[in-house]
TILUM-611943 format. One record per residue: residue number from 0; chain; z, y, x of N, C-alpha, C, CB in turn; residue in one letter. Coordinates in steps of 0.2 Angstrom, whole numbers, plus 2048, in hexadecimal, padded with zeros to 3 digits. Atoms other than C-alpha are relative to their C-alpha. Glycine has a CB too. Example, Ala and Ser with C-alpha at 12.3 -4.5 7.8 and 13.67 -1.06 7.14 Angstrom:
<pos->0, unit->A, npz->800, npy->7FA, npx->804, capz->827, capy->7EA, capx->83E, cpz->800, cpy->806, cpx->804, cbpz->806, cbpy->800, cbpx->7FB, code->a>
<pos->1, unit->A, npz->7FF, npy->7FA, npx->7FC, capz->824, capy->7FB, capx->844, cpz->803, cpy->805, cpx->7FC, cbpz->7F9, cbpy->802, cbpx->802, code->s>
//
This chain:
<pos->0, unit->A, npz->800, npy->804, npx->806, capz->7E3, capy->7E6, capx->843, cpz->802, cpy->7F9, cpx->802, cbpz->7F8, cbpy->7FF, cbpx->7FD, code->m>
<pos->1, unit->A, npz->7FD, npy->807, npx->7FE, capz->7EC, capy->7D5, capx->842, cpz->7FF, cpy->7FC, cpx->7FA, cbpz->808, cbpy->801, cbpx->802, code->l>
<pos->2, unit->A, npz->800, npy->805, npx->806, capz->7E8, capy->7C6, capx->837, cpz->806, cpy->7FC, cpx->800, cbpz->7FA, cbpy->7FB, cbpx->801, code->q>
<pos->3, unit->A, npz->7FA, npy->803, npx->800, capz->7F8, capy->7BF, capx->831, cpz->7FF, cpy->7F9, cpx->7FE, cbpz->804, cbpy->803, cbpx->7FA, code->l>
<pos->4, unit->A, npz->800, npy->807, npx->801, capz->7FA, capy->7AC, capx->832, cpz->807, cpy->7FD, cpx->801, cbpz->7FB, cbpy->7FD, cbpx->805, code->n>
<pos->5, unit->A, npz->802, npy->800, npx->807, capz->802, capy->7A7, capx->827, cpz->800, cpy->807, cpx->7FD, cbpz->804, cbpy->7FB, cbpx->7FC, code->p>
<pos->6, unit->A, npz->800, npy->7FA, npx->804, capz->7FF, capy->7B5, capx->81A, cpz->807, cpy->801, cpx->7FE, cbpz->7FB, cbpy->800, cbpx->7FA, code->p>
<pos->7, unit->A, npz->7F9, npy->7FE, npx->802, capz->80F, capy->7BE, capx->815, cpz->800, cpy->802, cpx->7F8, cbpz->803, cbpy->806, cbpx->804, code->l>
<pos->8, unit->A, npz->800, npy->7FF, npx->807, capz->814, capy->7BE, capx->802, cpz->803, cpy->807, cpx->800, cbpz->805, cbpy->7FB, cbpx->7FD, code->p>
<pos->9, unit->A, npz->7FE, npy->7F9, npx->801, capz->816, capy->7D1, capx->7FD, cpz->800, cpy->801, cpx->7F8, cbpz->7FB, cbpy->804, cbpx->803, code->m>
<pos->10, unit->A, npz->800, npy->7FC, npx->807, capz->81A, capy->7DB, capx->7ED, cpz->7FD, cpy->806, cpx->801, cbpz->808, cbpy->801, cbpx->7FE, code->n>
<pos->11, unit->A, npz->804, npy->7FA, npx->7FF, capz->80E, capy->7E9, capx->7EB, cpz->800, cpy->803, cpx->7F9, cbpz->7F9, cbpy->7FE, cbpx->802, code->t>
<pos->12, unit->A, npz->801, npy->7FD, npx->807, capz->80B, capy->7F6, capx->7DD, cpz->7FB, cpy->7FC, cpx->7FB, cbpz->7FE, cbpy->807, cbpx->801, code->p>
<pos->13, unit->A, npz->805, npy->804, npx->804, capz->7FD, capy->7EA, capx->7D7, cpz->802, cpy->7F9, cpx->7FE, cbpz->7F9, cbpy->800, cbpx->803, code->k>
<pos->14, unit->A, npz->7FD, npy->807, npx->801, capz->808, capy->7DB, capx->7D6, cpz->801, cpy->7FC, cpx->806, cbpz->7FB, cbpy->7FC, cbpx->7FB, code->g>
<pos->15, unit->A, npz->7FE, npy->804, npx->7FB, capz->80D, capy->7CD, capx->7E1, cpz->7F9, cpy->7FD, cpx->804, cbpz->804, cbpy->7FA, cbpx->7FE, code->e>
<pos->16, unit->A, npz->806, npy->802, npx->7FC, capz->801, capy->7C7, capx->7EF, cpz->802, cpy->7FE, cpx->807, cbpz->7FA, cbpy->805, cbpx->800, code->g>
<pos->17, unit->A, npz->7FF, npy->802, npx->7F9, capz->7FF, capy->7C1, capx->801, cpz->7FC, cpy->805, cpx->804, cbpz->7FD, cbpy->7F9, cbpx->801, code->f>
<pos->18, unit->A, npz->803, npy->7FC, npx->7FB, capz->7FC, capy->7CD, capx->80F, cpz->7FC, cpy->7FB, cpx->805, cbpz->805, cbpy->804, cbpx->804, code->a>
<pos->19, unit->A, npz->804, npy->804, npx->7FC, capz->7EE, capy->7C6, capx->81A, cpz->7FE, cpy->804, cpx->807, cbpz->7F9, cbpy->7FE, cbpx->7FD, code->h>
<pos->20, unit->A, npz->802, npy->7FC, npx->7FA, capz->7EA, capy->7D5, capx->826, cpz->805, cpy->806, cpx->800, cbpz->7F9, cbpy->802, cbpx->7FF, code->i>
<pos->21, unit->A, npz->7FB, npy->7FA, npx->7FE, capz->7F6, capy->7E2, capx->82E, cpz->7FC, cpy->805, cpx->804, cbpz->806, cbpy->7FE, cbpx->803, code->l>
<pos->22, unit->A, npz->804, npy->7FB, npx->7FC, capz->7ED, capy->7F2, capx->834, cpz->805, cpy->805, cpx->803, cbpz->7FB, cbpy->803, cbpx->7FC, code->i>
<pos->23, unit->A, npz->7FC, npy->7FB, npx->7FD, capz->7F6, capy->7FE, capx->840, cpz->7FC, cpy->805, cpx->804, cbpz->805, cbpy->7FC, cbpx->805, code->d>
<pos->24, unit->A, npz->804, npy->7FB, npx->7FD, capz->7EE, capy->80E, capx->844, cpz->803, cpy->804, cpx->805, cbpz->7FD, cbpy->805, cbpx->7FA, code->y>
<pos->25, unit->A, npz->7FC, npy->7FC, npx->7FB, capz->7FB, capy->814, capx->850, cpz->806, cpy->803, cpx->7FE, cbpz->7FB, cbpy->805, cbpx->803, code->g>
<pos->26, unit->A, npz->7F9, npy->7FE, npx->801, capz->80C, capy->81C, capx->851, cpz->800, cpy->806, cpx->7FB, cbpz->803, cbpy->803, cbpx->806, code->p>
<pos->27, unit->A, npz->7FF, npy->7FA, npx->805, capz->808, capy->82B, capx->845, cpz->7FD, cpy->7FE, cpx->7FA, cbpz->7FD, cbpy->806, cbpx->803, code->e>
<pos->28, unit->A, npz->803, npy->802, npx->806, capz->801, capy->820, capx->837, cpz->804, cpy->7FA, cpx->7FD, cbpz->7F9, cbpy->7FE, cbpx->801, code->s>
<pos->29, unit->A, npz->7FD, npy->805, npx->803, capz->808, capy->814, capx->82B, cpz->7FD, cpy->7F9, cpx->802, cbpz->800, cbpy->800, cbpx->7F8, code->d>
<pos->30, unit->A, npz->803, npy->807, npx->7FF, capz->805, capy->801, capx->82D, cpz->7FD, cpy->7FF, cpx->7F9, cbpz->805, cbpy->7FA, cbpx->801, code->l>
<pos->31, unit->A, npz->804, npy->802, npx->806, capz->7F8, capy->7FB, capx->820, cpz->800, cpy->7F8, cpx->7FF, cbpz->7F9, cbpy->803, cbpx->800, code->y>
<pos->32, unit->A, npz->800, npy->807, npx->801, capz->7F9, capy->7EA, capx->818, cpz->7FA, cpy->7FE, cpx->7FB, cbpz->807, cbpy->7FE, cbpx->7FD, code->w>
<pos->33, unit->A, npz->805, npy->802, npx->805, capz->7EA, capy->7E2, capx->810, cpz->802, cpy->7F9, cpx->7FD, cbpz->7F9, cbpy->7FE, cbpx->804, code->t>
<pos->34, unit->A, npz->7FD, npy->805, npx->804, capz->7F0, capy->7D7, capx->802, cpz->7FB, cpy->7FD, cpx->7FB, cbpz->806, cbpy->803, cbpx->7FC, code->v>
<pos->35, unit->A, npz->804, npy->803, npx->806, capz->7E7, capy->7CB, capx->7F6, cpz->805, cpy->7FF, cpx->7FB, cbpz->7FD, cbpy->7F9, cbpx->802, code->i>
<pos->36, unit->A, npz->7FC, npy->800, npx->806, capz->7EF, capy->7CD, capx->7E5, cpz->800, cpy->7F9, cpx->7FD, cbpz->7FF, cbpy->806, cbpx->7FB, code->i>
<pos->37, unit->A, npz->800, npy->807, npx->803, capz->7F4, capy->7BC, capx->7DE, cpz->7FD, cpy->7FF, cpx->7F9, cbpz->807, cbpy->7FD, cbpx->800, code->t>
<pos->38, unit->A, npz->802, npy->801, npx->807, capz->7F1, capy->7BF, capx->7CC, cpz->7F8, cpy->801, cpx->7FF, cbpz->804, cbpy->805, cbpx->7FC, code->e>
<pos->39, unit->A, npz->807, npy->7FD, npx->801, capz->7E0, capy->7C8, capx->7CD, cpz->7FB, cpy->7FE, cpx->806, cbpz->800, cbpy->807, cbpx->7FF, code->s>
<pos->40, unit->A, npz->804, npy->801, npx->7FB, capz->7D9, capy->7C3, capx->7DE, cpz->7FD, cpy->806, cpx->803, cbpz->7FA, cbpy->7FB, cbpx->7FE, code->g>
<pos->41, unit->A, npz->802, npy->7FA, npx->7FD, capz->7D6, capy->7D5, capx->7E2, cpz->803, cpy->801, cpx->807, cbpz->802, cbpy->806, cbpx->7FC, code->e>
<pos->42, unit->A, npz->7FE, npy->7FE, npx->7F9, capz->7D7, capy->7DB, capx->7F4, cpz->802, cpy->807, cpx->801, cbpz->7FB, cbpy->7FD, cbpx->805, code->i>
<pos->43, unit->A, npz->7FE, npy->7F9, npx->7FF, capz->7E1, capy->7EB, capx->7F7, cpz->803, cpy->801, cpx->807, cbpz->804, cbpy->802, cbpx->7FA, code->w>
<pos->44, unit->A, npz->7FD, npy->7FE, npx->7FA, capz->7E7, capy->7F4, capx->806, cpz->806, cpy->805, cpx->7FE, cbpz->7FC, cbpy->803, cbpx->806, code->t>
<pos->45, unit->A, npz->7FB, npy->7FC, npx->802, capz->7F8, capy->7FC, capx->804, cpz->804, cpy->803, cpx->807, cbpz->805, cbpy->7FC, cbpx->7FC, code->f>
<pos->46, unit->A, npz->7FC, npy->7FE, npx->7FA, capz->802, capy->807, capx->810, cpz->807, cpy->7FD, cpx->800, cbpz->801, cbpy->808, cbpx->800, code->s>
<pos->47, unit->A, npz->7F9, npy->803, npx->800, capz->813, capy->801, capx->816, cpz->805, cpy->802, cpx->7FB, cbpz->803, cbpy->801, cbpx->807, code->n>
<pos->48, unit->A, npz->7FB, npy->7FD, npx->805, capz->81D, capy->80C, capx->80A, cpz->7FF, cpy->7FD, cpx->7F9, cbpz->800, cbpy->807, cbpx->800, code->r>
<pos->49, unit->A, npz->802, npy->802, npx->807, capz->814, capy->804, capx->7FB, cpz->801, cpy->7F8, cpx->7FF, cbpz->7F9, cbpy->801, cbpx->7FF, code->e>
<pos->50, unit->A, npz->7FF, npy->807, npx->800, capz->818, capy->7F2, capx->7FF, cpz->807, cpy->7FE, cpx->801, cbpz->7FB, cbpy->7FC, cbpx->804, code->v>
<pos->51, unit->A, npz->7F9, npy->803, npx->7FE, capz->828, capy->7E7, capx->800, cpz->7FF, cpy->7F8, cpx->801, cbpz->805, cbpy->801, cbpx->7FA, code->r>
<pos->52, unit->A, npz->800, npy->808, npx->7FF, capz->82B, capy->7D5, capx->806, cpz->802, cpy->7FD, cpx->7FA, cbpz->804, cbpy->7FE, cbpx->807, code->a>
<pos->53, unit->A, npz->7FE, npy->803, npx->806, capz->82C, capy->7C9, capx->7F9, cpz->806, cpy->7FC, cpx->800, cbpz->7FA, cbpy->7FA, cbpx->7FE, code->a>
<pos->54, unit->A, npz->7FA, npy->803, npx->801, capz->83B, capy->7C0, capx->7F3, cpz->800, cpy->7FA, cpx->805, cbpz->802, cbpy->7FD, cbpx->7F9, code->k>
<pos->55, unit->A, npz->7FF, npy->806, npx->7FC, capz->842, capy->7B3, capx->800, cpz->807, cpy->7FE, cpx->800, cbpz->7FD, cbpy->801, cbpx->807, code->n>
<pos->56, unit->A, npz->7F9, npy->801, npx->800, capz->852, capy->7AB, capx->7FC, cpz->803, cpy->7FD, cpx->806, cbpz->801, cbpy->7FA, cbpx->7FA, code->i>
<pos->57, unit->A, npz->7FE, npy->803, npx->7F9, capz->853, capy->7A2, capx->80D, cpz->803, cpy->806, cpx->804, cbpz->7FB, cbpy->7FC, cbpx->803, code->t>
<pos->58, unit->A, npz->7FF, npy->7FA, npx->7FB, capz->853, capy->7B3, capx->816, cpz->805, cpy->805, cpx->7FC, cbpz->7FA, cbpy->803, cbpx->801, code->l>
<pos->59, unit->A, npz->7FC, npy->7FB, npx->803, capz->85F, capy->7BB, capx->809, cpz->7FD, cpy->805, cpx->7FC, cbpz->805, cbpy->802, cbpx->805, code->g>
<pos->60, unit->A, npz->804, npy->7FA, npx->804, capz->852, capy->7C6, capx->801, cpz->7FF, cpy->7FD, cpx->7F9, cbpz->7F9, cbpy->802, cbpx->804, code->r>
<pos->61, unit->A, npz->800, npy->803, npx->807, capz->856, capy->7C1, capx->7EF, cpz->7FD, cpy->805, cpx->7FB, cbpz->807, cbpy->7FE, cbpx->7FE, code->v>
<pos->62, unit->A, npz->803, npy->7FB, npx->805, capz->851, capy->7D1, capx->7E6, cpz->7FD, cpy->806, cpx->803, cbpz->805, cbpy->802, cbpx->7FB, code->s>
<pos->63, unit->A, npz->803, npy->7FA, npx->7FD, capz->845, capy->7DD, capx->7EF, cpz->7FE, cpy->805, cpx->7FB, cbpz->7FA, cbpy->7FE, cbpx->805, code->p>
<pos->64, unit->A, npz->802, npy->7FB, npx->805, capz->842, capy->7ED, capx->7E7, cpz->7F8, cpy->800, cpx->7FF, cbpz->802, cbpy->807, cbpx->803, code->k>
<pos->65, unit->A, npz->807, npy->800, npx->801, capz->831, capy->7EF, capx->7DF, cpz->7FD, cpy->806, cpx->803, cbpz->7FF, cbpy->800, cbpx->7F8, code->k>
<pos->66, unit->A, npz->803, npy->7FA, npx->7FD, capz->826, capy->7FB, capx->7E8, cpz->7FE, cpy->805, cpx->7FB, cbpz->7FA, cbpy->7FE, cbpx->805, code->p>
<pos->67, unit->A, npz->802, npy->7FB, npx->804, capz->822, capy->80C, capx->7E1, cpz->7F9, cpy->800, cpx->7FE, cbpz->803, cbpy->807, cbpx->802, code->p>
<pos->68, unit->A, npz->807, npy->7FF, npx->802, capz->812, capy->80F, capx->7D7, cpz->7FE, cpy->806, cpx->804, cbpz->7FF, cbpy->800, cbpx->7F9, code->m>
<pos->69, unit->A, npz->803, npy->7FA, npx->7FD, capz->807, capy->81A, capx->7E1, cpz->7FD, cpy->805, cpx->7FB, cbpz->7F9, cbpy->7FE, cbpx->805, code->s>
<pos->70, unit->A, npz->802, npy->7FA, npx->804, capz->804, capy->82B, capx->7DA, cpz->7FA, cpy->804, cpx->804, cbpz->806, cbpy->804, cbpx->7FE, code->e>
<pos->71, unit->A, npz->805, npy->7FC, npx->7FC, capz->7F4, capy->835, capx->7DE, cpz->803, cpy->807, cpx->802, cbpz->7FA, cbpy->801, cbpx->7FB, code->a>
<pos->72, unit->A, npz->7FE, npy->7FA, npx->7FE, capz->7F8, capy->844, capx->7E8, cpz->7FC, cpy->805, cpx->7FE, cbpz->801, cbpy->800, cbpx->808, code->v>
<pos->73, unit->A, npz->804, npy->7FA, npx->802, capz->7F3, capy->854, capx->7E0, cpz->801, cpy->806, cpx->804, cbpz->802, cbpy->801, cbpx->7F8, code->v>
<pos->74, unit->A, npz->7FE, npy->7FA, npx->7FB, capz->7F1, capy->862, capx->7EC, cpz->802, cpy->806, cpx->7FC, cbpz->7FA, cbpy->802, cbpx->804, code->p>
<pos->75, unit->A, npz->7FD, npy->7FA, npx->804, capz->7FA, capy->872, capx->7E6, cpz->7FC, cpy->806, cpx->803, cbpz->807, cbpy->801, cbpx->802, code->t>
<pos->76, unit->A, npz->804, npy->7FB, npx->7FD, capz->7EE, capy->87D, capx->7F1, cpz->7F9, cpy->7FE, cpx->802, cbpz->804, cbpy->804, cbpx->806, code->t>
<pos->77, unit->A, npz->807, npy->802, npx->7FE, capz->7DC, capy->87D, capx->7F4, cpz->7FF, cpy->801, cpx->807, cbpz->7FB, cbpy->805, cbpx->7FC, code->r>
<pos->78, unit->A, npz->802, npy->7FF, npx->7F9, capz->7D6, capy->879, capx->805, cpz->7FC, cpy->806, cpx->802, cbpz->7FD, cbpy->7F9, cbpx->803, code->p>
<pos->79, unit->A, npz->804, npy->7FA, npx->7FE, capz->7CF, capy->887, capx->810, cpz->7F9, cpy->7FE, cpx->800, cbpz->802, cbpy->802, cbpx->807, code->p>
<pos->80, unit->A, npz->807, npy->800, npx->800, capz->7BD, capy->88A, capx->80D, cpz->7FD, cpy->7FD, cpx->7FA, cbpz->7FD, cbpy->7FC, cbpx->806, code->g>
<pos->81, unit->A, npz->802, npy->803, npx->806, capz->7BC, capy->882, capx->7FC, cpz->801, cpy->806, cpx->7FB, cbpz->804, cbpy->7FA, cbpx->7FE, code->i>
<pos->82, unit->A, npz->800, npy->7FB, npx->805, capz->7B7, capy->88F, capx->7EF, cpz->804, cpy->7FE, cpx->7F9, cbpz->7F9, cbpy->803, cbpx->7FF, code->p>
<pos->83, unit->A, npz->7FD, npy->801, npx->806, capz->7C1, capy->891, capx->7DF, cpz->7FA, cpy->801, cpx->7FA, cbpz->806, cbpy->805, cbpx->7FE, code->n>
<pos->84, unit->A, npz->806, npy->7FF, npx->804, capz->7B3, capy->88D, capx->7D2, cpz->802, cpy->803, cpx->7F9, cbpz->7FE, cbpy->7F9, cbpx->7FE, code->l>
<pos->85, unit->A, npz->7FE, npy->7FD, npx->806, capz->7BD, capy->893, capx->7C3, cpz->800, cpy->808, cpx->801, cbpz->807, cbpy->7FE, cbpx->7FE, code->k>
<pos->86, unit->A, npz->800, npy->7F8, npx->7FF, capz->7BF, capy->8A5, capx->7CB, cpz->7F9, cpy->802, cpx->801, cbpz->804, cbpy->801, cbpx->807, code->a>
<pos->87, unit->A, npz->807, npy->7FE, npx->7FF, capz->7AC, capy->8A5, capx->7CF, cpz->7FC, cpy->801, cpx->7F9, cbpz->7FC, cbpy->7FB, cbpx->804, code->a>
<pos->88, unit->A, npz->804, npy->800, npx->807, capz->7A7, capy->8A4, capx->7BC, cpz->801, cpy->807, cpx->7FD, cbpz->803, cbpy->7FB, cbpx->7FC, code->r>
//
């Protein structure tokens, strides 16, 4: 876990904000950014694939893509050991 100093401006699915903490769980996991959303003051943690660096004209980043909205993952199969309640009726 790393506290960012200064915080980094980020674009998130919840809006613009500043990343204050970076969490790294290791080589087989995404990086996670803890961001304070500017508009609402909410604190959210986003995976690396959900955020983008904010616009920075000096660095030539004039129109970064908006990050995709997260969609809930709906499993297509039932995990082993979980009974099908509809079939039991």
